[in-house]
N, C-alpha and C positions, 0 to 999 in steps of 0.2 A: 670446471668440467661438470656438466649436468648429467643426471641419470634418471631413468624411470624405474621406480620400485616395482618389484615383481609380485610380492605377496600383498593381498588385501589387508585392510585393518582388521577384519574379522579373523582371517587366518593367522595374522601376527598375534592377536590377543589370545587365540587358542594356543599357539606354539610357545608363547612365553608364560602361560599360566603354570602355576606350580605343579599341577597334575601332569602336564605335558613336557615341561622343561625341568629335568631332574638336576639338582645342584649337588656337587661333590665337594664338600668343604675340606680343605687341607688344614694344617695346624692353626689353632686359634692363637690370638695374641697373648693369652694368659696360659698357654700350654706349659706344663711343667718341664717338658723336654727343652724348651727355650730357656726357662728360668734357671735350669740346672747347668747351663753352659758357662764356661769361663768368660770373663768380660772380653778378653781378646778374641775369643771365637764369636761372641755376639757382634763385635765390631766387624770381624771378617764376614760374617753372615750378611750384614748390610751391603757390603760390596758385591757379594755373590748374587744377591737378589737384584741389585742394579745391573749387574752383568747379564743376568737372565733376561731382563726386559728387552734387551737388544735383539734377542733371538726372535721375538715376535716380528720385528721389522724384517729380519732376514727371511723368515719363513713366508711372510706375506709377499715379499718380492719374488721368492722362488715359486710360489703357488699360482699367482695370477697377476698380470701387469696392471689390472684394474683395482686391485685390493686397496692400495694406499690412496689413490685418487677418490675411490668410493668412500673410504672412511672419512676423508676430509670433507666430502660432500655431505655425509650424514651429520657430521658435527655442525656444519653451517645450518642445515635444515632444522636440527634440534634447537639451535639458538633462536630460530624463528617460531618455535613452539609447534613444530611438525610432529604429531604423535606417531604417525606411521614410520617416520625416520627414527624416532626414539626406540620403538620396538624392534625395528630392523637392525639397529645397532646391537641390541642385546643378542640376537641370533648371530650376527657377524662376529662378535667377540667370543661367542661360545664355540663356533666352528672355525674361527680365525680365517675368514675369507668369504668371498661372495658366493662360493659354491661348496656345499657340504652334502652330507647324506644322513638321513635320520635312522632311527632304530628299526623302521620297516623297510629300509633300503630304498627309500624314495629320495630323489635329489632335492635339496633345499637350495633354490637359486634365488638370490636376492635382487638381481638386476634383470629386467626384461631383455629378451633377445640375446642372451649369452648362453654359452654351453661349455661343458667340461672339455679340457684339452688333454690328450694323452701325454703330451710333453710338458704340461703345466706351463710355467714361465721359465723352465730350464732351456727351452727352445723358442724360436720366433713363433708368435701366435698364428701366423699364416703359413707355417711350414707343414705340408701334408706328408704322410708316410711315403708316398710315391716320389715326391720331390726330394725328400730326405735321402732316400736310398739312391736316387739318381745322382745327386750331388756327391755322395760318398764314393760311389763307383768311379765317377769322373776324376775325383781328387786322387784316388788310389792309382788309377791308370796313369796319372801324371807324376806319380812318385811322391805324392804328398802324404806319405804314411804317418809321419810325425804329427802333422796337423790333424789327421783323422784320429790318431791315438788320443789327442787332447779333446777332440769333440766327443769321443765315446768314453771319456774318463769320468769317474764318479764325482770329481770335485771341480767341474767347470760349468759355467753358463755359456750357452751357445748363441752366437749372434751371426747375422749375415755379414759377409765381407765380399761385396760385389756379387758375382755369380756363385760364390762359394760360401762356406761356413767357417767360423773360427771358434775355438774354445777358450774362454777367459777364466783363469783360475779364480776360485772363491776369494783368495786373499786380495785380489784386485777388484772383483765384482762387488764384494761387500767390504771394501777396505775400511770405510768409516765405521761400520758396526763392529767388524772384527777388532779393529784397534781400540775401540771404546771398551769392548769386553776385556781385551788384554790389559788395558789400564786398570780396570776394576780387579782383575785377578792378581795383578802385581800389588795393589793396595791391600787386598785380602791377605796375601802372603806375609805381610809385615806384622800382622797381629794374630793370625791363626796360631794355635799352640802346638800343632802337630808338624814335625819336621818333614815327614814323607809327603803329607798333604801339600805343604808349601812348595816342596820340590816339584810336585805334579802341577800346581798352579802356574809356576814359572815356566815349565816346559810347555804347558798349554798356551800360555800367553805368547811365547816365542813362535809356536806353530801358527798362531793366528796372524802374526805379523809378516811371516816369511813364506814365499812360494816354494816350499820344499816338502814333499811328502814324507821325507825322513823325519822331519821335526814332528809331524803328526804321529808317526810311528813311535817315536821316543815318548811322546806324551801319553799315547794309548798304552804303551808298555808299562809305564809308571802307574797310570790309573788302574790298570788291571791287577796290580800288585797290592793295592791299598786294602788294608784290613783294620778294623777298629779305629778308624779316624773319627774324631768327634763330628765333623761335618762331611756332607756329601755334595760334590759338584760334578756333574757330568755334562760334557758337550757331546750330544749324541749325533750320529750320522747314519740314518737308516734309509732304505731304498724302496719303500712301498708306493710312493707317490708317482714316480716316473714310470709311465707305461709305454713310452716311445722307444727308449734306447734298446730295450731287449728285443724289439720287433725286427731289428735289422738282420738277424740271423734267419729270418723266414724267407729272405730273398737268396736263392741258392747261388747266384752269380756273386752277389756281394759277400756272402759267407765265405765262399772260396777265396775271394780277394783278401778278406780279413785274415783267414787262416794262413795264407801265403805270407802275409806281413806280420804274423804273430800278434795280431791285435784282438784282444778279448773285450767286447762291449760290456761295460759295467754301468748299471743304472745310477742315476744321479742321487747324491746324498741330500736328504732334507735335514736341515739343522734344527736341533732342539736343545733345550737346557733343563736339567733337573737340579734343584737345590733342596737339601734336606739335612736332617740331623740323624746320625746313625743310632739305631736302637740296639743296645748291646744284648739285651735278653733275646730279642728276636733273631739277632745275628748268631748268637750262641746256638740257638735251635737249628738254624740253617746249616751251620758248620758241621752238625752231627752227620749230615748226609755225605760230606766230603770224603769220609773214610770208605764210603761205598762206591765211589766213582770208578775205581779200577774194576770192581765186580760188575758194574753196569757196562763198562766197555767190553769186558770179556763175554758178556751175554748178548751183545748186539748181533743181529742176524748178519751173516756173510762177512764177519769181521776180518777174515783173512784176505779179503779182496780189496781192501782199501786202508788208507791211513786216516786215523781220526785224531782230533785235538787232545782227547783224553787217552792216556795209555793205560793198559791193564798191568803194566810192569814197573813204570817209572813214577817219580814224584810228579804230580800234576799241577800245572800253573793255573789254578782256578781259585778265585776268592769269591766271597759272598757277603752281602750286606742287606740287612733289613732296615729300611729308611722311613722315618717320619717326614712327610713331605712339607716343605715350606712353600715351594712354587714349582710349577711346570710351565715352561714357555716354549713358543715355537712349535715344532713338530710334536714335542712331548705333550703340550697342553691343548692342542686343537681337538675339540670334541666332535669327531665325525663318526657317529655311530657308537663311540665308546672311547675309553682311555685304557691304555695297557696297564696291567697290574704287576708286570715284572719285565726285565730285559736281561738278555745275555749278550754282552758286547766285549770286544769289537767283533764285527761280522767277518766272515771268511775272506772277503775281498780286501781287508785292511792289511797294510804292510807290516804292522807290528807283529803279526803272527808269524812272519818269516824271519824276524830278528830275535826270536827267543821270547817274545811276549806271550802272556797268557790271556785268559778271559775272566770276566767278572760278572756275577749275577747280582742285580739290584732289585729288591722287591719293594713295592709301594704299599705301605701299610694303610694309608687313608683311602686308597682306591679299593682295596680288597675288603675292608671291614665296613659292613653296612648293618649296624645294629640299632638303628633308629626304630622307634615303634612302627613307623610307616613301612620301613624296609622289611621288618619281621612279619608284618601283616600281609604284605604283598607276597612274601615267600610262602607263607602258610596257604594263601589262596591258590598259588600256583601248584603247590604239591597236592592239595585237596582236589584240584581240577584235573591234574594230568598224570599223577603217579599212583600206581597200585598201593593201596593203603598198607599192605603187608610189608612194603619196603620203606615206609616213612621212617621207621626206627633207624635205618642206616643213613638217611640223608643228614649231612653235616656240612654247613658252610665252610668250616675250617678244612674239611677234606678237599675242597676246591683249591685251597692254598697248598696243601700237600701235593696235589696233582700238578699245580703250576711249578712247584719246586722240581718235580721230575721233568716237566716240559722244558724248563730253562736249561737243565743239565744235559738233556738229550740233544739240545742244539750243539753241544760240544762233542757229540758222538756221531757216528756215521761218517760218510765221505766228507772230507774237509776241502775238497777242490773239485772243479769240473762242473759244478751245478749251474754256472752262468750259461752253459749250452742249452739249458731248458728255457731260456728267454723269459717271456712274460709269465710263465708258469712256475718259475723257480721258487718264488716266495710261498705260493700256495702249497707246493709239494714239501718245502722245508718245514712249514708250520704243521703240516699234517704229520711229518716224521716225528716232530717233537712231541705231539700229542700221543701218537701211537706208541712211541718209546716209553713214555711215562706210564702207560698202562701195561705194556708188554713185559716190562721189567719188574712188575709188582711181586710176582711169585718169588723171584730170587731175592728181592729185597726183604720180603716177609720172612723167608727162610733164614736170612742173615740177621734178622732182629731189628731191621729198620722200622717195620710196621708190625702191629699185631694183626691177627686174622680179622678182628673186628674193624680195625682201621682200614685194612685192605678192602673189605666189603663197603665201607663208607665211601672210599674213593671211587669204587666202581659204580655204586648207585648214584652218587652225586654227579659223576660224569654223565651217566646215562640219562638222568633226569634233566640235565642242563644241555643235552645234545640237540636241542630244537630251537628254532628261531621264529620270530613273528612273521617273517616274510623272506622270500627267496632273494638272496643278495646278487649284486653284480659281480662279474669276474674280477673287477678291480679290488674287491674286498677280500683279500687273501685269507684273513682270519675267519671270516664268516663262510666263505666258500668251503673251506676245509671242514667246518662243522656240518654242513649239509652233506658233504661226501661221506663223513663218518656215520651220520644217521642212516644214510642209504645203505652203506656197507654193512653196518651192524644189524640192520633189519633184514637184509638179504641173507646174512649168515645165521639168523635166528637168535642172536644175542639180545636183540631188542625186539619187542613185539608191541604192536599198537592195536587196541581193541576197536570195535566199531564206534565206541563212545569217545575215542581219542585218549584212552588211558594207556600209559607206558608201563610195560612189564619188562623185567630184566632177568635174563638167565645168567646168574652169577658164574656158573661153571663155563659158560661160553665166552665171557667177556675178554679174558686175557688171551686165549688162543686166537680169537678173532682179531684182536689188536696186533698180535704178533704176525698173523697172516698179512694184514694190511701193511705193517711196517716192513716186512720182507719185500713186498711188491714195490713199496716206495723206494727202498734202497736200490733195488734192481733198476728202477727208472733213473735214479740219480747216477748210478754207475754207468748206465748206457750213454750218458751225455748226448742223448738223442732228442731233439725238440719234438719230433713227431710222436715219439713214444710218450713223452710227457703230456702232450696234447691229448693223446688217446686215453691216458690214465685219468685226466681231468674229465673228459667227456663220458667215460664209462661210469663214473661215480657221482658226478655233480648233477644229480637228478632230484627234482622236487616231486615226490610221489603223493598219491592220495593219502597215504598214512601220515606223511610229514605234514600235509596240509591240515589234517584233522587236529593235530596238536597245535599248529600255528593259529588256527581259528580261535581256539581256547585262550592261547596266550594273549592275543590281541584284545580279547574281552576283559581279561584280568588286568593287564598292564596298559594304561593309556599313554605312557611316556613316549615321546617322539624324539626329543632332543635332550642334550645335557650340557652342563658347563661346570668347570671347577671354580671355586671361590677361594681366595687366599688372604684370610684376615691377618695372619701374622706377617706375611710379606708386605701387605699394605701398611700395617702399623710400623714396621721397620723402616720403610721408605720415608714415612712422614715424621719420624722421631730421630 
């Protein structure tokens, strides 16, 4: 299969240059974290890294049907000495697909005459929204509600079946890769030194081999209970990529049919894998916040109107781990505008939360820590150009980590059901909730001794200084859209001010009340379970104003980077030795 490359050699040379392609190195092959492992855990780690590599194949299959043929084409062209193909492959492997997005929210398309699909490769590439809705309505009217339930399930690939559609479970759609991962997990369990971790690996292997959501639930439940294991392995299933499934509720006739048949559309899971070594000191620091979770739950707005995952009165099933990363693969490692610095899983749609399972926060040390001379210099230039100099004393990169800890914990607070009704806006609103909760709860946490007044101010200033992007994002970028919404809201409320020269000033007294005001509105939207209200909330605050543009212009001058990629020296070494 032949392809026509979309980016010129000049553009490729620019985008792959070190100033424009930022590399995020994970653990080095000489890392003390690896050297300190028991020999049995080192052997297990090799199998976990092998397992992780299969996630790339799965993710590429889920993302675009051209990904794997295109990769094969690039490799053939590279063997012919084709420089353009060689550089294209670098970008392909960074974003893990033929279509990505850069830090200025511009699409990076590697093949000519291709476009992004809302349904990715979860659905047939020629399936339009109108046809999709029409087929579903016809199937429901014929009483094929079980088939429609499978189509709109988070763990199926959808194919055409005559004039209808059918949902094929992941265990069948990716049988070869799932079984290969399961094989490696079973081998890892034979040498890993931690009994609980081994039990989880075996449960996860079973879930990958069998078409039974309850096996997934049992694996998730065990995973969420893990604390202080030497190794970290996560098979993540998140739903940011699928932008088609959630749109079905926008058709009033179809939504009525779905409601009558008790069918809730749930966006498709993208598969990723994280492998790492648990950092005990970092985890100890994280666990200090656990004692404050009931206090946080008690101080959430409108708390009497919903049930949340964290109780203010009971023992809470939430674990936390700080992890030194060995490898990120699949959805975890695809660099499309950025890499997440932490996760709170399982998500609310997962069955494990209904059988007594808890949630687990995992933090990515190598992604959040950027203390290279280049990173420090870029940070200084950014602050000098955009932040009131009187506030520089409060800016602290570590405060961004503290803020993220709050963000991940707030994912467990607020309404824990019903948000699927917000359709394609669900993720934007949920990410917004987590951010605003992290800020809104700072006063009560400071009063309780979790933070000092100095640390609280550092969190507020670091958040405010980081609340601006280089370019307006697309609606598909949930994490970035919520940042623009917050910048607009905080400027509107007077908590942030932008001078004519594009300098950010922060009214520390207004920051927390503003966050609480926005958080309350977010929770009201979630409780409404009303798609139109969610859409209005997005439209009201997702605005790129002149003030935001002033800061954006400066950021683009300071930071040339457009793309990024992770490098995995320890994982590469483990595989070869």
